[in-house]
C-alpha positions in Angstrom: 51.0 -16.9 2.1 47.6 -15.3 1.1 44.4 -17.1 2.0 41.4 -16.8 -0.1 38.4 -15.2 1.6 35.5 -17.5 1.8 32.0 -16.5 0.8 29.5 -16.4 3.7 28.1 -19.9 4.5 24.8 -20.6 2.8 25.1 -17.8 0.3 24.9 -19.2 -3.3 27.3 -17.9 -5.9 26.0 -15.0 -7.9 23.7 -13.9 -5.0 22.2 -10.6 -5.8 20.9 -9.0 -2.7 19.2 -6.1 -4.6 17.2 -8.6 -6.8 16.4 -10.8 -3.9 14.9 -7.8 -2.0 13.0 -6.9 -5.1 11.4 -10.4 -5.1 10.7 -10.3 -1.4 9.0 -7.0 -1.8 6.7 -8.5 -4.5 5.8 -11.5 -2.3 4.8 -9.2 0.6 3.0 -6.9 -1.8 0.9 -9.9 -3.2 0.5 -12.0 0.0 0.8 -9.6 2.9 3.0 -10.1 5.8 1.4 -13.1 7.4 0.4 -14.6 4.1 4.1 -14.7 3.0 5.8 -17.8 4.3 9.4 -18.1 4.7 9.3 -20.8 1.9 7.5 -18.3 -0.4 10.0 -15.6 0.3 13.2 -17.7 -0.1 11.8 -19.4 -3.2 11.1 -16.2 -4.9 14.4 -14.7 -3.7 16.4 -17.7 -5.0 18.3 -18.2 -1.7 18.3 -20.4 1.4 16.9 -19.4 4.8 20.5 -19.2 6.0 21.3 -16.7 3.3 18.1 -14.8 4.0 18.9 -14.4 7.7 22.5 -13.6 7.0 21.7 -10.8 4.4 18.4 -9.4 5.7 17.8 -10.6 9.3 14.5 -12.3 10.3 11.1 -12.0 8.5 10.2 -8.8 10.3 13.6 -7.2 9.3 13.1 -8.4 5.7 9.6 -6.8 5.6 10.9 -3.5 6.9 13.6 -3.5 4.2 11.1 -4.5 1.5 8.9 -1.6 2.7 11.8 0.7 2.3 12.3 -0.5 -1.2 8.6 -0.2 -2.0 8.7 3.5 -0.7 11.7 4.3 -2.9 10.2 2.5 -5.9 6.5 1.9 -6.6 5.4 4.3 -3.9 7.9 7.1 -4.7 5.1 9.1 -6.4 4.2 10.4 -3.0 7.5 12.2 -2.4 7.5 13.5 -5.9 3.9 14.8 -5.6 4.6 17.2 -2.7 7.1 19.0 -4.9 4.5 20.1 -7.4 4.1 23.9 -7.5 0.5 24.2 -6.3 -1.6 22.2 -3.9 -4.1 21.2 -6.6 -1.2 19.8 -8.6 0.1 18.0 -5.6 -3.4 16.4 -5.1 -3.6 15.4 -8.8 -0.1 13.9 -8.8 -0.7 12.0 -5.6 -4.0 10.4 -6.6 -2.8 9.7 -10.2 0.3 8.2 -8.8 -1.7 6.0 -6.6 -3.9 4.8 -9.5 -0.8 4.0 -11.5 1.1 2.3 -8.7 -1.7 0.0 -7.7 -2.5 -1.1 -11.2 1.0 -1.3 -12.7 1.3 -4.1 -15.4 3.6 -6.9 -14.2 3.2 -6.1 -10.5 0.8 -7.2 -7.8 -2.3 -5.0 -7.6 -3.1 -2.8 -4.7 -0.7 -1.2 -2.3 1.8 -3.0 0.1 1.6 -0.1 2.5 -2.3 -0.5 2.8 -2.9 -4.3 2.4 0.5 -5.6 3.8 -0.8 -6.1 7.4 -4.2 -4.7 8.0 -5.6 -7.8 9.9 -2.8 -9.8 11.7 -2.4 -11.9 14.8 0.4 -11.3 17.4 3.3 -12.3 15.1 2.4 -9.6 12.6 1.8 -6.8 15.0 5.1 -5.2 14.4 4.5 -5.3 10.7 1.1 -3.7 11.2 2.5 -1.0 13.4 5.3 -0.3 10.8 2.6 0.2 8.1 0.5 2.5 10.4 3.6 4.7 10.9 4.4 4.5 7.1 0.8 5.8 6.2 1.0 8.4 9.0 4.3 9.7 7.5 2.7 10.2 4.1 -0.3 12.1 5.8 2.2 14.3 7.5 4.0 15.0 4.4 0.9 16.1 2.6 -0.3 18.1 5.6 2.9 20.1 5.8 2.8 20.7 2.1 -0.8 22.0 2.3 0.0 24.1 5.4 2.7 25.8 3.1 -0.1 26.3 0.5 -2.3 28.0 3.0 0.6 30.1 4.1 1.4 31.2 0.6 -2.2 31.9 -0.4 -2.4 28.9 -2.8 -5.2 27.5 -0.6 -7.9 29.4 1.1 -7.1 30.6 4.7 -9.9 28.4 6.1 -8.6 25.3 4.5 -7.6 22.6 7.0 -4.3 21.1 5.8 -4.8 18.0 8.1 -8.2 17.3 6.8 -7.1 17.6 3.2 -4.1 15.4 3.8 -6.4 12.7 5.4 -8.9 13.1 2.6 -6.3 12.4 -0.1 -4.9 9.5 1.9 -8.4 8.0 2.5 -9.2 8.1 -1.3 -5.7 6.7 -2.2 -6.2 3.8 0.3 -9.6 3.2 -1.2 -8.1 3.2 -4.7 -5.6 0.5 -3.5 -8.4 -1.7 -2.1 -10.4 -1.4 -5.3 -7.3 -2.2 -7.5 -6.7 -5.4 -5.3 -10.2 -6.3 -6.0 -9.8 -6.0 -9.8 -10.9 -2.5 -10.7 -9.2 -1.2 -13.8 -6.8 1.7 -14.1 -9.3 3.6 -16.2 -12.1 3.1 -13.7 -9.9 4.2 -10.7 -8.7 7.2 -12.6 -12.3 8.3 -13.0 -12.7 8.0 -9.2 -9.6 10.0 -8.6 -10.8 12.7 -10.9 -14.2 12.8 -9.2 -12.5 13.2 -5.9 -10.6 16.2 -7.1 -13.7 18.0 -8.2 -14.3 19.0 -4.6 -10.7 20.4 -4.1 -10.9 23.9 -2.6 -10.1 26.7 -5.1 -7.0 28.7 -4.8 
């Protein structure tokens, strides 16, 4: 006699893990790691704490999964930017993408990767460290792309790929902070345009 498989305990009917993770990402994006309580998270996700632990692990695990989703979604402009044919186009795409992602209608302002865990106590150190690694990975991605541009003659031989990558990341991080403070997309695009005026010529 066949037995009917039971659903995991605590998981409501119609539970959509993808949508739940999307909502968790938005809560972390808006409130930061420490500001996002388990009640905030589970309410937004529409599930119980038992379901959250069963599907995503603890809060730290959930944050890492939310950051992955953010990387593949709102922050995916970074990976796209480095595929542009010239270093200048990479820089334009990266800063323009930053402006658009941090001022997207219907989404929290700012950047989860920048503001998610800048100042935290002991419980949030793991999240802070995860974001340090996340930002460093983007810097490395840009640095490697600009090294390629130097090797190919697209950037001057005396250009420093590491400094250029750090410059773009610093401007993008500032854009995120300004966006979270209420700066408009148009104003921030003007900032991005100004930053690009000092870009080294090919």
